C-alpha positions in Angstrom: -102.3 -13.4 -89.0 -98.9 -12.4 -87.6 -100.4 -11.6 -84.2 -102.2 -14.9 -84.0 -99.0 -16.8 -84.9 -97.0 -15.0 -82.1 -99.7 -15.7 -79.6 -99.8 -19.3 -80.6 -96.0 -19.6 -80.2 -96.2 -18.0 -76.8 -99.0 -20.3 -75.6 -97.1 -23.3 -77.1 -93.9 -22.3 -75.3 -95.8 -21.7 -72.1 -97.4 -25.1 -72.3 -94.0 -26.8 -72.9 -92.6 -25.0 -69.8 -95.6 -25.9 -67.8 -95.3 -29.6 -68.7 -91.6 -29.5 -67.8 -92.4 -28.0 -64.4 -95.2 -30.5 -63.8 -92.8 -33.4 -64.7 -90.3 -32.0 -62.2 -92.9 -31.8 -59.5 -94.0 -35.4 -60.2 -90.5 -36.6 -60.2 -89.8 -34.9 -56.9 -92.8 -36.6 -55.4 -91.7 -39.9 -56.7 -88.2 -39.2 -55.3 -89.6 -38.7 -51.8 -91.8 -41.8 -52.1 -89.0 -44.0 -53.3 -86.1 -42.6 -51.2 -86.5 -44.9 -48.2 -87.1 -48.1 -50.4 -83.9 -47.1 -52.3 -81.9 -47.6 -49.0 -82.8 -51.4 -49.0 -80.0 -52.3 -51.5 -77.6 -50.2 -49.4 -78.6 -52.1 -46.3 -78.0 -55.4 -48.2 -74.6 -54.2 -49.3 -73.7 -53.4 -45.6 -74.7 -56.9 -44.5 -72.7 -58.6 -47.3 -69.5 -56.4 -47.0 -69.7 -55.7 -43.3 -69.8 -51.9 -43.8 -72.0 -49.1 -42.3 -73.0 -47.0 -45.3 -76.7 -47.1 -44.5 -78.6 -45.4 -41.7 -79.7 -41.8 -41.3 -79.2 -39.2 -38.6 -82.4 -37.0 -38.7 -81.4 -35.1 -35.5 -77.9 -34.1 -36.7 -78.6 -30.6 -38.0 -76.1 -28.1 -36.5 -74.7 -24.7 -37.4 -76.5 -24.6 -40.8 -75.2 -28.0 -41.8 -77.8 -30.6 -42.4 -77.9 -34.1 -41.0 -76.6 -37.1 -42.8 -78.8 -38.9 -45.3 -77.2 -41.3 -47.8 -77.7 -40.6 -51.5 -80.2 -42.8 -53.3 -78.8 -45.6 -55.4 -81.5 -44.9 -58.0 -79.7 -41.7 -59.1 -76.4 -43.5 -59.8 -77.2 -45.2 -63.1 -78.0 -42.0 -64.9 -75.1 -40.2 -63.3 -72.7 -43.0 -64.2 -74.0 -43.0 -67.8 -73.4 -39.2 -68.1 -69.8 -39.6 -66.8 -69.1 -42.4 -69.2 -70.5 -40.6 -72.2 -69.3 -37.0 -71.5 -66.3 -37.3 -69.2 -64.5 -40.3 -70.6 -65.5 -42.3 -67.5 -63.7 -39.9 -65.3 -60.3 -40.0 -67.0 -58.5 -36.7 -66.7 -60.9 -35.4 -64.0 -60.7 -35.2 -60.2 -63.9 -35.3 -58.1 -64.6 -34.0 -54.6 -67.6 -35.0 -52.5 -68.5 -32.0 -50.3 -70.2 -33.4 -47.2 -69.2 -37.0 -47.9 -70.9 -38.5 -44.8 -70.2 -42.2 -44.5 -68.5 -42.3 -47.9 -71.0 -44.2 -50.1 -70.8 -41.7 -53.0 -67.0 -41.9 -52.8 -67.3 -45.7 -53.2 -69.3 -45.1 -56.4 -66.8 -42.6 -57.8 -63.9 -44.9 -56.9 -65.3 -47.6 -59.2 -64.9 -45.2 -62.1 -61.6 -44.0 -63.6 -61.2 -40.6 -61.9 -57.7 -39.5 -61.4 -58.4 -38.4 -57.8 -61.4 -39.1 -55.6 -61.7 -37.2 -52.3 -64.3 -36.1 -49.8 -64.6 -33.5 -47.0 -66.8 -33.9 -43.9 -67.4 -31.5 -41.0 -68.4 -34.2 -38.5 -65.3 -36.1 -37.2 -67.2 -39.2 -36.3 -68.6 -39.5 -39.8 -65.0 -39.0 -41.2 -63.8 -42.0 -39.1 -66.7 -44.1 -40.1 -66.2 -43.3 -43.8 -62.5 -44.2 -43.6 -63.4 -47.6 -42.1 -66.1 -48.3 -44.7 -63.8 -47.4 -47.6 -60.9 -49.4 -46.1 -63.1 -52.5 -46.0 -64.0 -52.0 -49.7 -60.4 -51.5 -50.6 -61.0 -48.1 -52.2 -58.2 -45.6 -52.7 -59.9 -42.5 -51.5 -58.8 -39.4 -49.5 -61.1 -38.0 -46.8 -60.5 -34.7 -45.1 -62.0 -33.5 -41.8 -62.5 -29.9 -42.8 -65.1 -27.1 -43.0 -66.3 -26.5 -46.6 -65.9 -22.7 -46.1 -62.2 -23.1 -45.1 -61.0 -26.0 -47.3 -57.8 -24.9 -49.1 -57.7 -27.6 -51.8 -60.5 -26.8 -54.1 -58.1 -25.9 -56.9 -57.1 -29.6 -57.2 -60.5 -30.6 -58.4 -62.7 -29.9 -61.4 -65.8 -32.0 -60.4 -67.9 -31.6 -57.3 -70.7 -33.6 -55.8 -73.2 -32.2 -53.3 -76.3 -33.7 -51.7 -77.8 -30.6 -50.2 -75.2 -30.6 -47.4 -75.9 -27.1 -45.8 -78.0 -24.0 -45.9 -77.8 -21.1 -48.4 -75.3 -18.9 -46.4 -72.7 -21.7 -46.2 -73.4 -22.8 -49.7 -72.6 -19.3 -51.0 -69.3 -19.2 -49.1 -68.4 -22.6 -50.5 -69.1 -21.5 -54.0 -67.0 -18.4 -53.6 -64.1 -20.5 -52.4 -64.4 -22.8 -55.4 -64.7 -19.8 -57.9 -61.7 -18.0 -56.2 -59.6 -21.1 -57.0 -60.0 -20.4 -60.7 -57.5 -17.5 -60.5 -54.7 -19.9 -59.8 -56.1 -23.0 -61.6 -58.3 -21.9 -64.5 -60.4 -24.9 -65.6 -63.9 -26.0 -66.5 -66.0 -26.9 -63.4 -68.7 -29.6 -63.2 -71.1 -29.8 -60.3 -73.4 -32.8 -59.6 -76.1 -31.4 -57.3 -78.5 -33.9 -55.9 -81.7 -32.5 -54.4 -80.8 -29.0 -55.7 -82.5 -26.8 -53.1 -80.2 -23.9 -53.8 -79.9 -24.3 -57.6 -80.8 -20.7 -58.1 -77.7 -19.6 -56.2 -75.5 -21.5 -58.6 -77.1 -19.8 -61.5 -76.5 -16.4 -59.8 -72.9 -17.3 -59.5 -72.6 -18.0 -63.2 -73.1 -21.8 -63.4 -75.1 -23.1 -66.3 -77.6 -25.9 -65.9 -76.6 -28.6 -68.4 -78.8 -31.5 -67.6 -81.5 -32.4 -65.1 -82.2 -36.1 -64.4 -85.6 -37.0 -63.4 -84.4 -38.5 -60.2 -83.7 -35.0 -58.7 -80.1 -34.6 -59.8 -78.9 -31.6 -61.7 -75.6 -31.0 -63.5 -74.1 -27.6 -63.7 -71.1 -26.3 -65.7 -69.0 -23.2 -65.2 -66.8 -21.9 -68.0 -68.6 -23.5 -70.9 -68.8 -20.2 -72.9 -65.1 -19.7 -72.7 -64.5 -23.2 -73.9 -66.9 -22.8 -76.8 -65.2 -19.6 -77.9 -61.8 -21.2 -77.8 -63.1 -24.2 -79.7 -64.6 -22.0 -82.4 -61.4 -20.0 -82.6 -59.4 -23.2 -83.0 -61.8 -24.4 -85.7 -61.4 -21.1 -87.6 -57.6 -21.3 -87.3 -57.6 -24.8 -88.6 -59.9 -23.9 -91.5 -57.6 -20.9 -92.3 -54.5 -23.0 -92.1 -56.1 -25.7 -94.4 -56.9 -23.0 -97.0 -53.4 -21.7 -96.9 -52.0 -25.2 -97.3 -54.3 -25.9 -100.2 -53.2 -22.6 -101.8 -49.6 -23.5 -101.4 -50.2 -26.9 -103.0 -51.9 -25.3 -106.0 -49.0 -22.8 -106.4 -46.5 -25.7 -106.2 -48.4 -27.6 -108.9 -48.4 -24.5 -111.1 -44.7 -24.0 -110.6 -43.9 -27.6 -111.4 -46.0 -27.4 -114.6 -44.2 -24.2 -115.7 -40.8 -25.8 -115.1 -41.8 -28.9 -117.0 -42.9 -26.8 -120.0 -39.7 -24.7 -119.9 -37.6 -27.8 -119.8 -39.3 -29.2 -122.8 
């Protein structure tokens, strides 16, 4: 009977994992089918506000850096919901868009309450266009024309957004730069990775997958174990201090009772 129950649990877990994989495949297919229709609201926004966020550049691949494709607006509601619920709507956090393109994601982050919103872009023409777009929308955003492998300011940010900007080799160099900044600025890292082609690389570097939205966006954390340990230690210290305080109060009550009896 024990053998049957173990086999049943294995098959049940296998079926759950299989259904999860099937759901991800289905959602990835839906993502590819609905990506170009999702650009229609962005085109309407460009017409109304006289910006140039929309438009793709399929022939812009160069030096391991992929061409510009704007992020889908369908992924923003779930992403914004997560930021409001788990990150206090951005308060106390700074976000960096790696490969910001024309700046549409920076516009989304600027509407939240992040302390600092910035983006880096390798293509100088896209940097200028992003600056013009965000100036027309009156957004206070910083844009840097820099290579992700040489950017020196990773230590100023704890939240990062990527929409599959480059290949695996450059991705690894970029992650190494981010992790090396922890030596001078220890902090918890959050990565919003849309279209996570190199998600296994993040797991190899020590990032933990926290949440996967069905619209092909995955959230990774780095440093959660350390924070959990510190939280547990603080909880234990508070419990110990409460016990000591309660013990002191009991002793004080006993002393007062003895004094009262002696006085009588």
